[in-house]
C-alpha positions as CSV (number, residue, x, y, z in Angstrom):
1,M,78.4,-45.7,-17.8
2,T,81.7,-45.8,-19.8
3,L,82.1,-43.3,-22.6
4,T,84.0,-44.7,-25.6
5,I,85.0,-42.5,-28.5
6,E,86.7,-44.1,-31.5
7,G,88.0,-42.3,-34.7
8,V,85.7,-39.3,-34.5
9,H,86.0,-36.6,-37.0
10,A,83.8,-33.5,-36.7
11,G,83.7,-29.9,-37.7
12,Y,81.7,-27.0,-39.1
13,G,80.8,-26.4,-42.8
14,G,83.7,-27.5,-44.9
15,G,86.3,-27.4,-42.1
16,T,87.4,-30.3,-39.8
17,V,88.1,-29.5,-36.2
18,L,88.4,-33.0,-34.6
19,H,90.8,-35.3,-36.4
20,G,90.3,-39.0,-35.5
21,V,89.6,-38.6,-31.7
22,D,89.9,-41.7,-29.6
23,L,89.0,-41.4,-25.9
24,V,87.7,-43.6,-23.0
25,V,86.2,-42.3,-19.8
26,P,85.4,-45.3,-17.6
27,E,82.2,-45.5,-15.7
28,G,82.4,-43.4,-12.6
29,G,85.7,-41.8,-13.8
30,A,86.6,-38.2,-14.3
31,L,88.8,-37.0,-17.1
32,A,89.8,-33.5,-18.1
33,V,90.6,-32.4,-21.7
34,L,93.0,-29.5,-21.6
35,G,93.6,-27.1,-24.5
36,M,93.9,-23.5,-25.6
37,N,91.1,-21.5,-27.3
38,G,90.5,-23.0,-30.7
39,A,91.9,-26.4,-29.8
40,G,88.5,-28.1,-30.3
41,K,87.4,-28.6,-26.7
42,T,83.9,-27.2,-27.2
43,T,83.5,-29.0,-30.5
44,L,84.4,-32.3,-28.7
45,V,81.7,-31.9,-26.0
46,H,79.2,-30.6,-28.5
47,T,79.8,-33.6,-30.8
48,I,79.2,-36.0,-27.9
49,A,76.0,-34.1,-27.0
50,G,74.8,-34.1,-30.6
51,L,75.0,-30.4,-31.1
52,V,77.6,-31.0,-33.8
53,K,77.3,-34.1,-36.0
54,A,80.2,-36.5,-36.1
55,R,81.3,-37.0,-39.7
56,S,82.8,-40.4,-39.0
57,G,83.6,-42.6,-36.0
58,S,81.8,-44.0,-33.0
59,I,80.6,-42.4,-29.7
60,R,79.1,-44.9,-27.2
61,L,77.7,-44.5,-23.8
62,G,77.8,-48.0,-22.4
63,D,76.4,-50.1,-25.3
64,V,74.4,-47.2,-26.8
65,E,75.7,-45.6,-30.0
66,L,75.2,-41.9,-29.8
67,A,76.9,-40.8,-33.1
68,G,74.2,-39.8,-35.6
69,R,71.4,-39.4,-33.0
70,P,69.7,-36.0,-32.5
71,A,70.6,-34.0,-29.4
72,H,67.3,-34.7,-27.6
73,R,67.8,-38.4,-28.1
74,I,71.3,-38.2,-26.7
75,A,70.1,-36.3,-23.7
76,R,67.4,-39.0,-23.1
77,A,70.2,-41.6,-23.2
78,G,71.8,-39.9,-20.2
79,V,74.1,-37.2,-21.5
80,A,73.9,-33.7,-19.9
81,L,76.0,-30.7,-20.9
82,V,76.8,-27.7,-18.7
83,P,77.6,-25.3,-21.5
84,Q,80.4,-22.6,-21.6
85,G,79.0,-19.3,-20.4
86,R,76.2,-20.8,-18.3
87,R,73.4,-19.9,-20.7
88,V,70.6,-19.6,-18.1
89,F,67.3,-18.0,-19.1
90,A,67.3,-14.3,-18.1
91,S,63.5,-14.1,-17.5
92,L,63.0,-17.4,-15.6
93,T,63.4,-17.7,-11.8
94,V,65.7,-20.3,-10.3
95,A,62.7,-22.3,-9.2
96,E,61.3,-22.3,-12.8
97,H,64.7,-23.5,-14.2
98,L,64.6,-26.4,-11.7
99,A,61.0,-27.3,-12.4
100,L,61.6,-27.3,-16.2
101,S,64.7,-29.5,-15.9
102,R,63.3,-32.1,-13.5
103,R,62.9,-35.7,-14.5
104,K,62.2,-38.6,-12.2
105,G,65.3,-40.1,-10.6
106,D,67.9,-39.9,-7.8
107,W,68.6,-36.2,-8.4
108,T,65.7,-34.3,-6.8
109,V,65.3,-30.6,-6.1
110,P,65.8,-31.1,-2.3
111,R,69.0,-33.0,-3.0
112,I,70.2,-30.3,-5.4
113,L,69.5,-27.6,-2.8
114,E,71.4,-29.6,-0.2
115,L,74.4,-29.7,-2.6
116,L,74.0,-26.1,-3.7
117,P,72.4,-24.2,-0.7
118,R,72.9,-20.8,-2.3
119,L,70.3,-21.7,-4.9
120,G,67.8,-22.3,-2.1
121,E,68.2,-18.7,-1.1
122,R,67.7,-17.5,-4.7
123,L,64.6,-19.5,-5.8
124,T,62.6,-16.4,-6.7
125,H,65.5,-14.6,-8.4
126,K,65.5,-14.5,-12.2
127,G,68.5,-15.6,-14.3
128,N,69.6,-12.0,-14.9
129,Q,69.7,-11.3,-11.2
130,L,72.2,-14.0,-10.4
131,S,76.0,-13.6,-9.9
132,G,78.3,-15.5,-12.3
133,G,78.9,-18.2,-9.6
134,E,75.2,-18.5,-8.9
135,A,74.4,-18.9,-12.6
136,Q,77.1,-21.6,-12.9
137,M,75.6,-23.5,-10.0
138,L,72.2,-23.2,-11.6
139,A,73.6,-24.6,-14.9
140,I,75.0,-27.5,-13.0
141,A,71.7,-28.1,-11.1
142,R,69.7,-28.0,-14.3
143,A,72.0,-30.6,-15.9
144,L,71.8,-32.9,-12.8
145,L,68.0,-32.8,-12.7
146,T,67.9,-34.5,-16.1
147,Q,69.4,-37.6,-14.3
148,P,72.6,-37.9,-16.4
149,R,74.9,-40.9,-16.6
150,L,77.5,-38.7,-18.2
151,L,78.1,-35.1,-17.3
152,L,79.9,-32.8,-19.8
153,L,81.4,-29.6,-18.4
154,D,82.6,-26.9,-20.7
155,E,85.0,-24.6,-18.8
156,P,82.8,-24.3,-15.7
157,C,85.2,-21.8,-14.0
158,E,85.5,-19.5,-16.9
159,G,85.1,-15.8,-16.0
160,L,84.7,-16.4,-12.3
161,A,86.7,-14.8,-9.5
162,V,89.2,-17.0,-7.7
163,D,87.0,-17.7,-4.7
164,L,84.0,-18.5,-6.8
165,A,86.0,-20.7,-9.1
166,A,87.2,-22.7,-6.1
167,R,83.6,-23.2,-5.0
168,V,82.6,-24.5,-8.4
169,R,85.5,-26.9,-8.4
170,A,84.4,-28.1,-5.0
171,V,81.0,-28.9,-6.3
172,V,82.4,-30.7,-9.3
173,A,84.8,-32.7,-7.2
174,E,81.9,-33.8,-5.0
175,L,80.0,-34.9,-8.1
176,T,82.9,-37.1,-9.2
177,R,82.7,-38.9,-5.8
178,T,79.1,-39.8,-6.4
179,G,80.1,-42.2,-9.2
180,L,78.9,-40.0,-12.0
181,T,81.0,-40.2,-15.2
182,V,82.5,-36.8,-15.8
183,L,84.2,-35.2,-18.9
184,L,85.6,-31.8,-18.2
185,V,87.2,-29.5,-20.8
186,E,89.4,-26.7,-19.5
187,Q,92.1,-24.2,-20.3
188,Q,93.5,-24.0,-16.8
189,P,95.4,-27.1,-15.5
190,E,94.8,-26.1,-11.9
191,H,91.0,-26.3,-12.3
192,A,91.3,-29.7,-14.0
193,R,93.7,-31.3,-11.5
194,A,91.5,-30.3,-8.6
195,V,88.5,-32.4,-9.7
196,T,89.7,-35.1,-12.1
197,D,92.0,-38.1,-11.8
198,R,93.2,-38.2,-15.5
199,L,94.3,-35.5,-18.0
200,V,94.8,-35.3,-21.7
201,D,95.9,-32.5,-24.0
202,L,94.0,-31.5,-27.1
203,A,95.8,-29.4,-29.7
204,N,94.5,-28.7,-33.3
205,G,91.8,-31.3,-32.9
206,V,94.2,-34.1,-32.0
207,L,94.4,-35.7,-28.5
208,G,97.6,-36.6,-26.8
209,T,98.2,-39.4,-24.3
210,V,96.0,-39.7,-21.2
211,T,98.0,-39.2,-18.0
212,E,97.0,-39.9,-14.4
213,H,97.9,-37.7,-11.4
214,G,97.6,-38.0,-7.7
215,D,94.7,-36.8,-5.6
216,E,95.4,-33.1,-5.5
217,N,91.9,-32.1,-4.5
218,T,91.7,-30.2,-1.2
219,E,88.3,-28.8,-1.8
220,G,86.2,-31.7,-0.8
221,A,82.8,-32.3,0.6
222,A,83.5,-30.2,3.6
223,G,83.5,-27.1,1.4
224,I,80.2,-27.9,-0.2
225,S,77.6,-27.2,2.4
226,S,79.0,-23.7,3.0
227,S,79.3,-22.8,-0.7
228,R,78.2,-19.3,-1.3
229,A,78.7,-18.6,-4.9
C-alpha cells in the first residue's frame, strides 16, 4: 500500500522535531531517508508507527488514516517497525520470538527460515545468546510475521561488522523485490543505495527533494540462502 505523509509536525514535550514533513512511498516501492544523528529520522518512523503522536498533518496507508491512532491499531493496519538497536527479548528463545509475533498470512515461520536460514540453526538460543547480526535478522523476522503492508527499518546495519551489514542489506533488498512497501532510515548512503530506488535527505526535521538512482544493488537473492549473520 502507498504511504502518504502530508504536513506532519511532531516532537517531544514542548519541542518540535519534524517540521511539515511531506513524503510519498508508492506501493511496492522502497525509499531511504538519510540524515545525521539528531536529524529526526527515528522520530519520523516512530510517528508513522504511532509511538510518537503527530501534532498536525496526515499519515495514510492506502486509504487508512494513521495519524492519531494508537500504536497497536497502526500495527493492525499493516505497519511493522524494525527498531534501532534490534530490541529482542534477552530471555526468550528465537522460537518463542517467532511464535509470539506470528499472525495468519503469507509470511509463515517456514518461509521466514527459508529467507533467514541462520535463525533455523538458532531456534533454541535466547536473545542474549545471539550475535548482532543474528539479533537483527530476528528483529526483521519478528516484523514480517505480523504480515505488514509497510515495513519501517531504523538503521538496520548500525553497529554491525562490514560483512554482517552486507548480509542484512541483502535480506532487505530481497524484501523490496517481494513487493513490500519499505521505508528505511539510515546515516550511511552506501547502505541505503544498496537496497532502495529513491533517496531523500532529512536535516533539522525538514525533508529535501526525493531523488532516484540506478540499480546499484549487487547483493541480491543469490546472497540470501547462504546468509550467515
